[in-house]
N, C-alpha and C positions, 0 to 999 in steps of 0.2 A: 807357804803360799797363803794369802789371805782367804778368809771365809767368804763365800759368795752369798749375796743377800737373799737368795731363794733356796729353800730346802734346809735340811738338817745335816750338818757335817757327818760324813761317813755313811749316810743312807741315800741310796739311789732315788731319783725323782719318781713319783707316781704321776698319774694324770693331773692331779691338782697342781703340782709344782710346774708341770709342763704348760698347763693353761695359764698359770701365773706369769711364767716367762713370756709366753706369746702375747699376753695382754700388755706387756711393757714395750712391745715392738711397735715402731711407728714408721710411716712412709717418709723418707728423707729426700728422695729424688724420683724421677719419673722414667719408668721403662719405656713408655710410649714416646716421650720427647727425646730421651737421650740415646735410645737404642733403635726402636722400630722406625721412627721418622727418618733416621739416618739410613737404616738398612734398606728401606723401600726405594731409596734414591741412588744407591751405589752399586747395583747389581751389574756386573760387566756383561758385554755381549758373549753369548755362548753359555751363560749360566742362568739359573732360575731360582726363585725363592719357593721353598717347599715348607708348608706348615705340617709339621710331623706330630703335633699334639697341642695340648694346652694344660696348664696346671689346674687341678680341680678346686683349688682355693677360690679361683675366680677365672673361669675359662675365657671370658671376654677380655679381661685385663691382661692375662698372662698367656697369650698364644706363643707357641714355640716354633722357631724357624731355623731352617738350614739352607745354606746356599749350595746348590749342587749343579754339576754340568748338565746341560740339556741332553747331551749324548755321552755315553760312557764308551771309551775305547779299551777293549779287553787287552790290547797289546801294550798299553801303558801301565806303569805302576800307579797305585792309588794311595792317597793320603787323607788323613782326617785331622782337622784342626778344631779344637774345642776351647771355648773361653767361658768364663763366668760360672764354672761349676760351683765355686764359692763366689756368691754374688757380690760380696764386699770387696773383692779384689779387682779394682776398677780397670787397670790396664789390661787385664785378661780379656775383658769385654771390648774396651775401646781400641785395644791393639788389634783384636780380630777384625773389627770394623775397618780400621785403617788399612789392614792388609787387603781386605776385600776391595776397598776403593782404589788402592794405589799399586798393588802388586799381583793380585790374583790372576789377572789376564796374562801377565808375563809368563806364568808357568803352565798355562792351560794346554799348550801344545805338547808338553813333556809328561804331565802328571794329571790323573783324574783327582781333583781336589774337592773335598766336602768341608765346608766351614760351618760350625755351629757357634755363633758368637756369644750367646747368652743362655747357658743351660738352666740357670736358676734366677729367673726374673724377680720372684718375690724377694730373694736374698739380695738382688741388686737394689731394689727399691728401699729395702729396710736396712741395707748395709750389714748383712748378716752372713755368717758362715753356714748356719743351719737353715733348714726350711721351717715352716710354721709348726711342724710336728716335733721340733727339737731334734731332728735327724740331720746328720751331715751327709749331703749327697755324695761327697767324695769318700765316703766309707760304705756306700750302699750299692755298688755295682755288682750285684749278684742276682741269681734267679729269684723271681717273685719278690723283687725289691719293694719295701714299703715306702721308699722315696719316689714319688712320681717323676721328679726331675731325672733320676737315674734310670728308672724303668722305661720311660718314653725315649730317652736317648739310645738305650740298648736296643729297643724295638726298631728305631730308625736304622741303626747300623745293620741289624739283622735283615730288615726289609730291603736294604740296598744290595745286600748279598755280594759285596765286593771283597776281594782278597786284598786286605790293606797291607801295604809295606811300611807305612809310616803313620804314627799318631803323635802329635805334639799337643800337649794340654797346657794352657796358659794360666799361670797363677802368680800370686804375690805372697811374700812374707812381710807382715806389718807389725808395728809396735803393739797394736791391739791384740795380737796373738797372746801376748803376756798379760795385758791389762784387762782383757775381757774374755777371749774365746777359750783359752786353756783353763782359767778359773771356772768358767761355765761348764766346760766338759767334765772337770773334776767333780763339780757339784752334782751334775746330772747323773754321773755314774757312781757317786758315793765313794770316790777314791781320792788320792792325793797325787797331784802332778807338780813337779818342780818346774819353775820357769826356766826356759833355755835362753842362751844368749842369742839375741836377734842379729843375724849376720848383716853387715853393712855392705850390700852389693848384690849382684846377680849371681845365681847359681842354678844348676839343673839337678833333677832327680832322675837317675837312670833306673832301669828295672833289674833287680838283683839277679834273677836267673840268666839274664842276657843283657849286660850293661852296654855293650857296643861302645867302648870307651873312645875309639877314634871318631865315631859319630858325635859323641858328647863334646869332645875336644873341638870339633869343627864348629859347633854351636857357640861354645865359650869363646873361641878365637874371634868369631865374627862379632859377638856382642861386646867384647872388650873395646872395640872401636867406638862404641856408642855410650857405654857406661862401665863402671868399675866392677870387677869380679870380686865376690865375697871371699875374704880370707878365712882359713880355718881358725878356730879358737885355740886357746892354750892347750887343749887336749887333742888337737888335731881333728876336730869334729865341726860339723855345721848342723845346727838344730839336733844335736845329740847323735848324729850318724857320722861314721868314719868318712873322711874325704878320700876318695879313691883316685882322683885326678884333680887338678886345680879347678875349684868351683863345681865339683861333681860329687854327689852322694848317691846312695842306692837305697831304694825301698823295694820290697817284694810286692809289686802292685796288685797282682791277683789275690795274694793272701790277705792283703789289707782292703780288698774290694774298692780299689781306687779307679778313677776314670781311666787312667793310663793302663789299667790291666784288663779292660773289657774286650780288647781285641787280641789277636795273635800276631800283630805287626812285629816285624823284626826290629825296626828302629822306633823306639819309644822314648820320649823325654817329657818331663814336666819342667816348665820354666818357672823360676821364682825371682821376681823383681822386688826390689826394696824401695817402696815409694816414700818412706819416711826419712830417707837419707838427706843430709844437708846438701848433698851434691846432685840430687834428683829433682826433676820437675815432672808434672803429668805428661808433658810432651816427650820428655826423655824416656819415661817408663814405657809409653806407647811405642816409641821408636825401638826400644830394646826388644819388645815382643815381636814386632814386625821383622826385625833383623834376625831374631832366633828362628822364626818360621821360614824365612828365606834361606837361611843357612842350612836348615834341615832339608828343605826341598832341593837345594843345590847339591847336597851330599847324596841325596837319593837319585837325582837325575844326572 
């Protein structure tokens, strides 16, 4: 793997290197224009917009919102949809917005649904996996988390006090994982990471202790009607993990402090869309995310 332009190979970053990295980040798109302006205009009847916090880097610029039911029915199962934990993974955010606008009301009678469309708005604007502290929010879902994106989302879920049956977390795997984000991670931690084969197609990440394979299959089968499913590589793996069913790998989400591990929901999956495929478009990627959410809710209800 190539040397990263910040830091000394083999030595973890200190505050100086983290500050150097942050100084290189620039705003490339607008959270206000691409997310909030849409969100404020698509809340369906029976739901409301709840501000559950704001990022301390700029509280006015980065308010955090969830779409929640105006009334919770304890007799119905409850589901959480999260997008944009990694802000650079565009269809996670835009797919969540599209679901809110086009499909959320369809499921309101069967399920209490909470949607958090953009967990990491700074990351969305700067097209980053990390936050300004050079922390990955999707490795920071634990008590007293230093990542405000993770800490405030966990507080929201705690405050809602729902017994969640389903959590679907919307992500992408991109070519920049190899060109930028994995090299940056290796440099930050003073270690070596080999590049992995970027899978061409959609896949899901189940939870190792309770993968719920039939549930994962239901999501895969629905999405294959919208986009192609990622094949295993020559070693029978996807991003270094064993393929346990077509298009399905497993991570121990709690052990890795992933967003998908922050609840005790029975049905948990992380979607992974591949936006750099020659066969994909932004619209196709958004559709795949919406289809995955709907398939998960159909399985639940």
